[in-house]
N, C-alpha and C positions, 0 to 999 in steps of 0.2 A: 069518348073512346080513346082518343090520342092521349088525353090526360091520364087515363087509367093505365095506359101502356107506359107512359113516362114513370109513373109511380111504381109500376112493376119493375122496370128496369133499374130504378134508383134502389129499390129494395134489394134487388140481386147484387148490385155493387156494394152496398153496405154489408150484405151478408158475406160476400167474397173477402172484404177487408177484415171483418170480424174473424172468419176462419183462418185467414193468413196470420193474423195476430196471435190467435190461439195456438196455431201450429209453431210459430216462432217461439212463444213462451215455452211450450212443451219441449221443443228441441233444445232450448237453452237450459231447461231444468234437467233434461236427460244428459246434456253435455256436461254441465257443471257437477252433476251427481257422480261423474266419473272420478273426481278428486275430492277427497275428504281428509281434514287434518284434525287431530286431537292431541290433548296432553294428559298425562296421568294425574296432574295437580296443577292448580293455578297459584299456589302459595307455597313459597319455600323460604329457607333461611339463607344467609349469606354463605356462598360456597356450596350449597346443596345443588343436586342435579335434577332436572326434569327430563322425562321421556317425551319428546315431541315426535308424533307418528304421522306419517302421510300414507294414505291408502289410495291406490290407483286401480281402476278397473278398465281394462283395454282389450282390444282384440289380440289374438296371438301373433298376428303379423305386424302389429304396430310397434315402433320403436319409442321406448319411454325414457326420458332423461330427467333424473331427480336433481335437486339443488346440490351444489358442491361448494365447499369452502365456507368462509364466514359471511353467509348471507342472512344471518339471524340477528345482526346488530340491532339493538345494544347488547343482546345476550350473546354469549360466547359459546361457539360450538366445540365441545370437548372431544366428541367422538361421533362418527357416523357408522352405524352397523351395516352389515351386509343386507342386500335386498332380499326379502322373503317373497317367494312366488308360489301361489296356489292356483289350481285350475277350478273354474267355476262355469259349468256348461261348456259353451263354445268360446269363453273368454278367460283371460288370465286376471288374477287379482294380485297386485304387487304392493308390498308394504315395506317401508323403511323407517327405522327409529333413529332420531338424532338426540344425543345427550347434550343438554344445554345447561349453562349456569351463569351466575353473575356475582360479582364481589362488592357491589354497592347496594345499599338498601334503597328502596323506593318501588314505584309502580312503573313497569316497562311494557311495551307492546312488541310482540314478535310480528315483524312485517309480513305481508303476504308473500308466499313463496311461489315461484314460477316453475311449473312442470310442463315439459314438452311431450305431447303424445302424437307420434307421426311427425307432422310439420306444424301442428297447431298448439299454441300456448294456452295453458290453464293456470289459474291462480287459486291458492288456498285462501281461507279467511284469516284475517289477523286475530291475534289472541293476546289478551292482557294477562300479565304475570306480576304478582306481588312478591317482592323480596324483603323479608323483615330482618331486622337486626338480631343478634344472639343476645339474649338476656343473661346477665351475669349477676348473681346474688352475692354482693360483697360481704354480706354478714356470714356466709358459709365458705366463701373462697379464701383460701389461705394466702397470706401476704408474706413476701420474702424481701429481704434486703436487696439493693441494687448490686448486681455483680460487678466486681472490679474490672477495670480494662485489662485485657490479656494481650500481651505482645505475641504476635503471630510471626513465627520464623518463616522467612521468605524461602521458598523452594529454590533450589539451585538451577533448575531447568536443565537443558540438554547441552549447555555450553561445553561440558567435558567431552561429549562425544565429538563435537567439532574439533576441539583441541587435540584429541586422540588422533582424529583423521589427518589433521594438519602435520602433527609430529611424525605420523607414519609415513606420509608423503615425503617430508623432508628427509627422513632416515632413508627411504628408498633412494631418493636422488643422490644423497651423500654417498651411500654404498655404491651406486653405479659409477659415480665420479671417481671414487677410490679404486674400484676394481679395474676400470678401463683406462684411467689416467695416471693416478698417483701411486698405485701399487707397483712395487718393484717386481716386474715380471721376470720369471726365469729365462735365462739367455738361451738362444737357439745354438745349434752347433756352429753355424756361420759366425754368429756374434761372439761366441767363446774363441774361435780361431782368430777373429779380427783383433781381439785384445791381447794375443800373444805377441811377443817380440818378433821382429823380421826373421832372425836366425831360427827360432823355434817354428815359426810357420813354414819356413822352407823345409826344415827337416820333416815336419808332419806331412807336407805335401809330397815329399819323396816317398814316405811310407804308404800314403794313399795310392800313389802311382804304382808301387810294387803290388798293391792289392787289387789293382784294376784288372780288367779282362782284355786290354788292348792287344797285348802280344798273343794271347790265346785266340783272339779273333782276327790276328794278322792285320790289325789296324796300326801299322807302323807310323803312318803320317800323323795320326791323333796322339800316338805315343810321344814322338819327337816334339810335337807342338806343346804338349803339356810339360815335357822335360825342360825345354829352353824357356818356357814362360816362368818356371820356377826360378831359374837363375836370373832372368831379366827382372822379375819382381824384387828379388833380393837386392840386386844391384841398384834398381830404381829407388829403393828406400834408403840405402846406406851409402851409395857412392854417387851415382849420376841419375838425377831426377827425370831424365828423358830416355831412360833405357828402353822403356816399353815401345815407344814409337820410332826409335832409331833403327836403321838397317844394321846388318852385321858389321859391315866396314865402318859405318859411322860410330858404332858403339866401341869397336876395338880401337879406333884412332883416338876416341875421347879417353878411354882407359890408359892408352899409351901417353897421352899428354898429361894426365893426372900423375902418372908414374914419373915422368920427366920433370914435372913441377914439384916433386917431392911432397905431394899432397897425400898420395897413397903409395907405399913402397911395394907395388905388386912384383911378384917374381916374374921373370920372363917366361918361365914354363907355364904360369897360370894364364897369361895372355895368350900363349900359343894354343894351349888346350881349349880355352874358351872359343877362340877363333875357329879352331878345327871342328868342334862340336856344332857351333852355330851355323857354319857353312854346310856341314853335312845335313843338318836339319832343313836348311834351305833347299838342298837338292832333293831330299825326301818329299818336301812339300811341293815343289815346283816341277822337278824333273822326274818325280816318282820312282826314284831309286829305292832299293830295298836292302839295307845292310843285313848281314846275317846276324844270328842270335848272339854270337860271341862278341861282335862289335857293339851291339846294342847294350849288352851287359857292361862292357868296358866304358861306353860313354856315360851310362847311368852312374857308375862308380866314380868316374872323372868328375862329374858335376858335383857329386857329394863332397869329393875331396877339395875342389876349388871353392866350394862354399866355406869350408873350414879355413882355406887359405885366405880368402877375402876377410873372414871374421878376424883372423889372426892379425892382419895389418890395419884394421880399423882402429883409429885412436880412441882413447877413452873420452867420454863426454866430460866437458868442463863443468865446474859448478854453475857457470852462467847458463849453459845449455840445459842443465838439470832444472834450474829455476824456471827458465823459459818453458820447459816442458811441463812443469808442475803448474805454472800460470795458465798454460794452455788448457790443461785438464780442468782446472778450476773455472776457467771461462766457459768451457764446454758444459760443465755442470750447471753453471748459472743460466746459460741459454736454455738448457733443457728445462730447468725449474721454471723460468720465465715463460716458456712456451706452454707448460702445464697450467700456469696461473691464467694465462690469456685464454686457453681453451676452456678452463673451468668457468671464467667469467662469461664467456661467450655462450656456453651452454646454459648457464644459470639465467642470463638475460633472455635467451631464447625461450626457456621454459616459463619464465614469468610472463613474457609477452603472449606466449601461446595460451597460458592459463587465462590471462585477462581477456584475450579475444574470445576463447571458448565460452567462458562464463558470460561475456558481454553478448555474444550471439544468442545464448539461451535465455538470460535474464534481463538483458539491456545493459548498455555501457554505463549509463547514468547510475543505475542501481548498483553495479559492481563498484563504480568509483566512490559512491557514497558509503558502501560497505567497507571499503578499505580505508578511506579517509575518516569516515564517521559523519553522521548527520543526526542532529538532535531530534527532529521529527520522525525520522526513520527509526530511531531507537525507541521512541514512544510507541510507534505503531506495532513493532515487532517484539516489544517487551511483554512482561506478564501483566495482563489487564486485571482490574479489580471490579467486581460487580457487587454493589451494596446499596442499601436504602439509607437515605438521609433525611432527618427531620420527621415531624409528625403533622399531618398525614405524610406517609413516607414518599419520597421521590426515589424510585429504583432507577439506577444509572450505572452504566459500565464505563470506566475511565482507565487511561493508562497508568495513573497514579492515584493513590488514596487521597481523597479530599479531607482536609483537616479542619476541625471546627475552629472558627474565629469568633471571638466575643466582640460584639458591637454595643454592649450596654453603655459604654461611655459616650456614645453619640446620642443616646436617648435621655430625655428628662425623666425625673422620678415619676411624674404623672404618666408619661408615655410607657414606661416600663410596667406600670400597673395595668394598663389597657391593651398592651401589645406584647405578644411573645414572638421574638425574632431570633431565628437560628440561621447561621450562615456557615457553609462549608466550602472551602476553597482549595485550588491548586494553582500556584502562581498568582500573578496579578496582571492588571491591564498593561503595566509597564514591562512585563516580561514577554509581551506579544502573545505567547501561548498561555491561556488560562482557562480554568473551568470553576464556575461558581454556581452554588445552589443555595437559594434563599427560601425560607419558609416563614411567612408572616401570618400570625393568628390573632384576631381581634377578640378580646374577652368581652363578649356581649351576651346577655341572656337569650337563651333559645325560646322562640315563641311556641306555644303549645300547638301540636299538630302540624308544624311546618317543618318538613324534612328535606325539602329541596330548595334550590336557590331560586329566588323570585327574579325572573328574567326582566321585569319591568322596574325593579327597584334594587339593583346590585349595590353591594357595599364597595366594590372595587371597579373603577373605570380602567380597564386594561389599556385602552388607548392613552389615557392621560398618564398612567404609570409608565408606559413605554416612552412617552415624550420626556417624562422627568428623568428616566435612566439615561436617555441620549444626552440630556443637559449635564448629568454627572460625568459622562464621558468627556464632555467639553471642559468641565472643571478640572479633570485630571490631566488635561493637556492634549486631548485628541482633537484633530483638525481635519478638515475636508470630509466630514461625515456624510455619507450617502445612506439614505434610509428607505427601506422597502418593507412592506408588511403583507402578511398572508396568513391564511388559517393553518393551523397545525393540529393534527390528530395523532395521538400515540397509538401503539398497537392494541391497547386495551380500551380504545375509543374515547379517551379523554381529549376534549377539545380545548384549544387555546389559541393565542395570537402569537405569530411568529414575526419578529422584527429583525431584519438582517440587512447587510450591506458592507461597505468598506469604510475605512478611516485611516488616518496617518497619525503615528505616534512618535513622540520625541523620547527615544530610549536613553536612559542614563549611560554615560561612557561611550556614547556614539555621537559623532558630529552631525550626522544627518538623520532625517526622520525615516521611519520604517513603515511601509504600506502593509496594512493588515485587514483582515475580514472579521466580522462578528456575526453572531446570531443570539437573539434574546427570546426566550419562550416564557409566556406568562399564562398561568392557569388559575382559575377560580371556580373549581367544580363544587366547592362547598361555600356557603354564603360568607362565612367569616374567615376563610383561609385563602391566602394568596401564595402561589408557588411560582418561583422565578428561577430560570436556568440561563446562565450567560456563558458563552464560549467565544474566546477570541484566538486567532491563529494567524501566522504569516501568509501574506498574499503570494500567489504563484508558487505554492509549495504542494506538490502532489501528495507527498506523505501526510502532511498536515490535513489536507482535504479528506483523505481516507480516514484519518483519525477522527475527525469531526463527524464524518458520515456514520461511522460506527457508533460514536457517542449518541447521536440523535436517534439512530435506529434502536438503541437500547432503552430509551426513556419510557418508563411506565409509572403511572400514578395509582396507588392503592390506598386511598385516604383512610380506610377503616383498619389497616393492618399496623399494629404497634411495632416499634423498633427499639433497639438499645439506646439509640441516640436520643429518642424521646424520653425514655426512663431516666436518662442522666440529667 
């Protein structure tokens, strides 16, 4: 009885396990059935596109994330169309088409694609795609002569805009300096009066005093102050140079001494009249006396008369005095001109410093300095770059200068020339520190029937050994202290190769010391009988050169089946 019970319990356990297994399988099938992938064709020619479609069935509340970017490698995603959504019962059906292509013949596998529904990942099946070559019937295809090399005129760039801007700025600064400093400005009324002779200034001052409103406003004190100041200024300039700060008694005593010393033959009446008017003016100013209008008119006429008297007794200036006066004027002109030159230089230096500081804050002082003084690597970085293909199969690369073809047939024996096709394109050399070299080596071997891809277990080129041999050639050319590092390198179109890089020291001609430099060497053998090599060297600790090399490396692409003009030649 117990035995039968144990058997019954055991059967129940087995049945439970079987039911759970079946339930898990059904759920898995249901889950995976939510994501389906398909293609419109599995066979294309080079460059043709296929439509890779992903269908997803999910609840209306679930978030669905489709693949983005280049997730279809080795195939290249050309375009991803918008998601198409349709409703099916209580669920949504989402579809998205990706247009894929490839430029190398062979058989490739589209990897599984990851789709996220809600928070759970789902994967599509991998698909195999065959890419065939384009057959060309040479019996029907017309053949043409090789086109001659055409000289391409280099475009001028935008340098003229910068030149116009600089010339406009210089013209503006020059105009402002001329307008505010060098221009002969019209004289003000005060300046014109100051240039008049003392006698003319005194006569003009009397005329302005007559036109004033002092007497009409009964401002007698101000009137006499102005009247006596006119005669004092005239005497200060022509007779006694302390007339302005002297008291009335001091001034009259000094004039009397000059008369007695026969320096100025003043009339006694002149000295008496001057003393009388000056003392009356002192009374008006300090004692606040108020002469009548007739007396005021008489004093004004007396002052004009005595100015004429003083002028009459003044001696004529000697030739020596005239020469000294002329020299004084010339010296003043020189000082004025010298002051303008100093101000112009100071403003120009200030503007240059301000411009340098302003651009330095915005772009960096090192960059501004290199722009003004010049820097070889900076000129390469900011110059007009050239994108071209070199050799066959072509190496597409963008460089700051055109790579020129170099013939190396002289270093090959006749037997080697029959078995090897070697093309080299260069800018600079190892001794120039900055250099770019592209080598294409093709072995002339018969192609085996049905063998379209490189056999990984039996390659014709050992990239590691070739890298070692290239390092030895560096040493033969005088490079020392070579540090070698290696890594994998993949181009944007998924061509894989070996990257050898590091630093070295070069003995550059016409320089007493060695120059530290960096190098990078890329080796590719994506076709069995073809070796492609790219070598770049540049100065160490040069930020501009680092950016140049980074741009060069990011531009490298290999399209082994695309013919170029270099190959035709």
